C-alpha positions in Angstrom: -12.9 -3.6 18.9 -12.6 -6.7 20.5 -16.1 -7.5 18.7 -15.2 -6.9 15.5 -11.9 -9.6 15.6 -14.1 -11.6 17.3 -17.1 -11.6 14.2 -14.5 -11.6 11.5 -13.1 -14.8 12.6 -16.0 -16.5 12.1 -16.1 -15.5 8.1 -13.3 -17.8 6.8 -15.9 -19.1 4.1 -16.5 -15.7 3.0 -14.8 -14.3 -0.2 -11.1 -13.3 1.0 -9.7 -12.7 4.1 -7.2 -10.0 4.1 -3.7 -8.3 5.3 -4.0 -8.8 8.9 -5.4 -5.4 10.8 -2.0 -4.9 11.8 -0.4 -4.9 9.0 -3.0 -2.7 7.4 -2.2 0.0 9.9 1.7 -0.6 9.8 1.5 0.1 6.1 -0.3 3.5 6.1 1.9 4.3 9.4 5.3 4.2 7.5 4.0 5.4 4.4 3.4 9.0 6.3 7.2 9.3 6.8 7.8 9.2 3.0 6.0 11.7 2.4 7.9 16.2 2.2 7.5 18.3 4.7 4.6 20.3 2.9 2.5 17.0 3.1 4.0 15.6 6.6 2.8 19.1 8.8 -1.0 17.4 8.2 -0.3 13.9 7.5 2.1 13.2 10.5 -0.3 15.2 12.6 -3.1 12.6 11.8 -1.2 9.6 11.6 -2.9 7.8 14.3 -6.2 8.1 12.5 -4.8 7.2 9.4 -3.5 4.2 11.1 -6.1 3.3 12.5 -8.8 3.5 9.9 -6.3 1.5 7.6 -8.6 -1.0 8.1 -12.4 0.3 7.8 -12.7 -1.1 4.3 -12.1 -4.6 6.0 -14.9 -3.3 8.7 -17.1 -3.1 6.1 -16.7 -4.9 3.0 -19.7 -7.7 4.2 -21.5 -4.9 5.6 -21.9 -2.7 2.3 -22.8 -3.8 -1.1 -20.3 -3.0 -3.8 -17.5 -3.3 -1.0 -16.2 -6.7 -1.3 -14.9 -6.6 -4.6 -12.4 -3.5 -4.3 -10.3 -6.1 -2.6 -9.0 -8.4 -5.3 -9.1 -9.1 -8.6 -9.0 -13.1 -10.1 -6.5 -12.8 -12.5 -6.6 -16.5 -13.5 -10.4 -16.5 -14.4 -9.1 -14.5 -17.5 -6.2 -16.9 -18.6 -2.6 -16.9 -18.5 -2.2 -13.2 -20.9 -4.8 -11.5 -18.3 -2.3 -8.9 -17.3 -1.5 -8.1 -21.2 -5.3 -7.9 -22.0 -7.1 -6.8 -19.3 -7.8 -3.0 -20.4 -5.6 -0.8 -17.5 -8.8 1.5 -17.0 -12.2 0.6 -16.1 -14.7 2.6 -18.6 -12.5 0.1 -21.4 -13.0 -2.7 -19.0 -16.1 -2.2 -19.0 -17.1 -1.5 -22.5 -14.9 -5.3 -23.0 -16.4 -7.4 -20.5 -19.1 -5.9 -18.9 -19.9 -4.6 -15.6 -21.3 -7.5 -13.7 -18.6 -9.8 -14.8 -15.9 -7.6 -13.9 -17.3 -6.8 -10.6 -17.8 -10.7 -10.2 -14.2 -11.6 -10.5 -12.9 -8.3 -8.4 -11.6 -5.2 -9.2 -9.3 -3.7 -6.8 -6.7 -2.1 -9.7 -9.6 -0.1 -11.2 -11.0 0.8 -8.4 -7.6 2.3 -6.4 -7.6 4.5 -9.6 -11.2 5.8 -8.5 -10.0 6.4 -5.2 -6.6 8.2 -6.4 -8.7 10.5 -8.4 -11.3 11.1 -5.3 -8.5 11.7 -3.2 -6.7 14.2 -5.7 -10.0 16.3 -5.6 -10.2 16.3 -1.9 -6.7 17.3 -1.9 -7.7 20.4 -4.7 -10.6 21.6 -2.4 -8.5 21.3 0.8 -11.0 19.3 2.3 -9.3 17.8 5.6 -12.0 15.1 6.8 -12.4 13.7 3.3 -8.2 13.7 2.6 -7.8 11.6 5.7 -10.9 9.3 4.7 -9.7 9.3 1.0 -6.2 8.7 2.1 -6.9 5.9 4.8 -9.0 4.2 2.4 -6.6 4.2 -0.4 -4.1 3.1 1.4 -5.9 -0.1 2.5 -6.9 -1.1 -1.4 -3.4 -0.3 -2.3 -1.8 -2.7 -0.1 -4.4 -5.5 -0.6 -3.2 -5.3 -4.1 0.5 -6.3 -2.9 -1.4 -9.8 -1.4 -0.7 -12.7 -3.8 -3.9 -14.8 -2.8 -6.1 -11.3 -3.5 -5.2 -12.2 -7.2 -6.5 -15.6 -8.0 -9.6 -17.6 -7.6 -7.9 -19.9 -5.4 -7.5 -17.0 -2.5 -8.0 -19.3 0.9 -6.2 -22.4 -0.6 -9.6 -23.9 -0.8 -9.1 -25.6 -4.4 -6.3 -27.6 -3.5 -6.9 -28.3 0.1 -5.2 -25.6 1.5 -7.4 -23.6 3.8 -6.3 -21.1 6.0 -3.2 -20.6 4.0 -4.5 -16.6 3.3 -4.5 -15.7 7.0 -0.8 -17.5 7.4 0.6 -15.8 5.1 -0.8 -12.3 5.0 -1.7 -11.9 8.9 0.6 -14.7 11.0 3.7 -14.1 9.2 4.2 -10.3 9.6 2.6 -10.2 13.3 5.1 -13.1 14.1 8.0 -11.4 12.5 8.0 -8.1 11.1 10.0 -7.0 14.0 12.9 -8.6 11.5 11.9 -6.5 8.5 13.5 -3.6 7.2 10.6 -1.2 6.4 12.7 2.0 5.6 11.6 2.8 2.1 13.0 6.9 2.0 11.2 9.6 0.7 8.1 9.2 -2.0 8.5 9.6 -5.3 6.0 11.5 -8.3 4.3 8.6 -10.4 4.3 10.0 -14.1 2.1 6.8 -14.5 0.0 5.8 -11.3 -2.0 3.1 -13.6 0.6 1.0 -14.9 2.4 1.0 -11.2 -0.8 0.0 -9.9 -0.8 -3.1 -12.4 3.1 -3.6 -11.9 2.1 -3.9 -8.3 -1.3 -6.4 -9.0 1.3 -8.6 -11.8 4.1 -8.6 -8.9 1.7 -10.3 -6.3 0.3 -12.8 -8.9 3.5 -13.6 -9.6 4.3 -15.3 -6.3 0.7 -16.9 -6.0 3.0 -20.2 -7.3 5.4 -20.3 -4.5 2.8 -19.1 -1.5 0.8 -22.2 -2.3 3.5 -25.0 -3.3 5.9 -24.5 -0.2 2.9 -24.4 1.8 1.8 -28.3 0.3 5.6 -29.2 0.6 6.0 -28.0 3.8 2.4 -29.1 5.2 3.8 -32.5 3.8 7.0 -33.2 5.7 6.2 -31.4 8.8 5.1 -33.5 11.7 1.4 -33.1 11.7 0.9 -32.6 15.5 2.8 -29.5 15.0 1.4 -27.9 11.9 -1.2 -26.1 14.6 -1.3 -25.0 18.0 -3.9 -22.9 20.2 -3.6 -19.7 21.5 -5.7 -17.2 23.3 -6.7 -14.0 21.7 -9.0 -11.1 22.9 -9.9 -13.9 25.6 -11.0 -16.5 22.8 -9.1 -19.9 22.4 -8.5 -19.9 18.9 -6.7 -22.5 16.3 -3.7 -21.2 14.3 -0.5 -22.4 12.4 2.0 -22.9 14.8 4.9 -20.7 15.4 7.6 -23.2 14.6 5.2 -24.1 11.3 5.1 -20.5 10.5 9.0 -19.8 11.0 9.4 -22.6 8.6 7.1 -21.4 5.7 8.8 -17.9 6.4 12.2 -18.8 5.5 11.1 -20.9 2.6 9.3 -17.9 1.1 12.5 -16.3 1.2 11.5 -12.1 2.3 8.6 -12.5 0.1 6.3 -11.6 3.1 8.9 -8.6 3.7 9.1 -7.3 0.2 5.3 -7.0 -0.6 4.6 -5.0 2.7 8.0 -2.9 1.5 6.5 -2.6 -2.1 3.0 -1.6 0.0 4.1 1.2 2.0 5.9 2.7 -1.0 3.1 2.6 -3.6 1.0 4.1 -1.2 3.0 6.9 -0.1 4.2 7.1 -4.0 0.3 7.9 -4.6 -0.4 10.0 -1.6 2.5 12.2 -2.9 1.3 12.1 -6.5 -2.5 12.8 -5.7 -1.2 16.1 -3.9 0.9 17.2 -6.6 -1.6 16.5 -9.5 -4.1 18.7 -7.2 -1.8 21.5 -7.5 0.3 21.1 -3.8 -1.9 22.9 -1.7 -1.3 24.3 0.9 -2.0 21.5 3.8 0.1 23.5 6.8 -3.7 25.1 7.0 -5.2 22.2 7.7 -2.6 20.7 10.3 -4.8 22.1 13.2 -7.8 20.4 11.9 -9.1 17.9 14.4 -12.5 15.5 14.3 -15.2 17.4 16.5 -17.2 15.2 18.8 -20.0 15.0 16.5 -17.8 14.0 14.0 -16.6 11.5 16.4 -19.9 10.3 17.1 -21.1 10.1 13.5 -17.8 7.9 12.8 -18.3 5.3 15.7 -22.3 5.1 14.6 -21.5 4.5 11.2 -18.6 1.5 12.2 -21.2 0.3 14.8 -24.1 -0.1 11.4 -21.4 -2.1 9.9 -20.9 -4.3 12.5 -25.0 -4.7 12.7 -25.0 -5.4 9.3 -22.4 -7.8 9.5 -24.1 -9.7 12.0 -26.5 -10.3 9.8 -25.3 -12.1 7.5 -25.1 -16.1 7.7 -22.2 -17.1 5.6 -22.4 -20.2 3.3 -19.6 -22.6 2.5 -19.7 -22.0 -0.8 -20.3 -18.0 -0.6 -18.7 -15.9 -3.7 -19.1 -12.3 -4.2 
C-alpha cells in the first residue's frame, strides 16, 4: 500500500489526480449506512471491502487501457452549451460525436450508467463477488463525477499557472478539515431517472470550477509566498504540499464547497446502489450475508493489484501527456 502511494505521488504530470484515497474510502463507507435493512445486512458485513476497494479504479487507471477516461469529462471542449447538447446516453453520443473523440475527452457520466447496469445484473444474479466489486467501482466513478476539476481541460490548473490545485481541493482539504463536515445524508432514495441524476451531478461540479480556480489564484497573489507551501513527512517521505494556513484560508473562501460535494457524492452513491437493487427485483441479500472471499480469491485480488503496480512502474510520464 505504501508503494502505491509513493508511485502515485510521481504521476502529477499524468491526466488528473483524483479525490484522495481517504475521501474515496469515506464516501463508500458512509454510503453504506444510507441503505435499507434488506441491503444493509449484506453491505454492512462487507463495508471494509467496499471502503478499501473504493480506490481500485485509481490503482489501475494508468495500468489498464481504457480506465483513465472513465474518471472525468472535459466539458469545456464541447463549448458553452455542452450540458444541453451532449447526448445523455452512450449509444447516441457515439453516433453524434464518435467514440474516439469521446474517450479522448473523458466519459465519466456515460460510464457510470454502464457500471450501474452491470451492478443491477450482478444483483439480479445474486453474484456476491461481482456485487461487491462493482459497488466499490461505481462508488468511485460517482465520487469522481462530483469533483469540479474532473469536468475541465484545466484539470490541474496547468493552463492558468496553478499546478497542484487538483490535489489541494480533493485531497489536502478533506484530509485536513473533513472532521468538521456533517456527512450524514439520511436514507437512500430511489432514482426514477438515474441518467439525469448523474448529469445533474456533473453539471453541479462543473459550475464550481470557476470559484475553485479563481479563489486559489486570488489567495496566492495575496498570501505570503513563504507560507503557501510546507514540507510534511508522509510514510517516511518528505513531500512538498500546501501549508495548513493556506489550505484553511482557501477552504474558508470556498464556503463549504468541498463538504457539499462530498455530501452529494455520498448521496448519489447510496441512491444508485439502492436503485440498482430495486431495478434488479429487490433480491434477497440476507442469504449472501455470510459470503466471504476465499483465500484463493484474496490471493487473486492481491495478484491483480500487483500486476497493476508492475505495469504502472513501467510507465514514464511526459510533461504534456494526454489521454
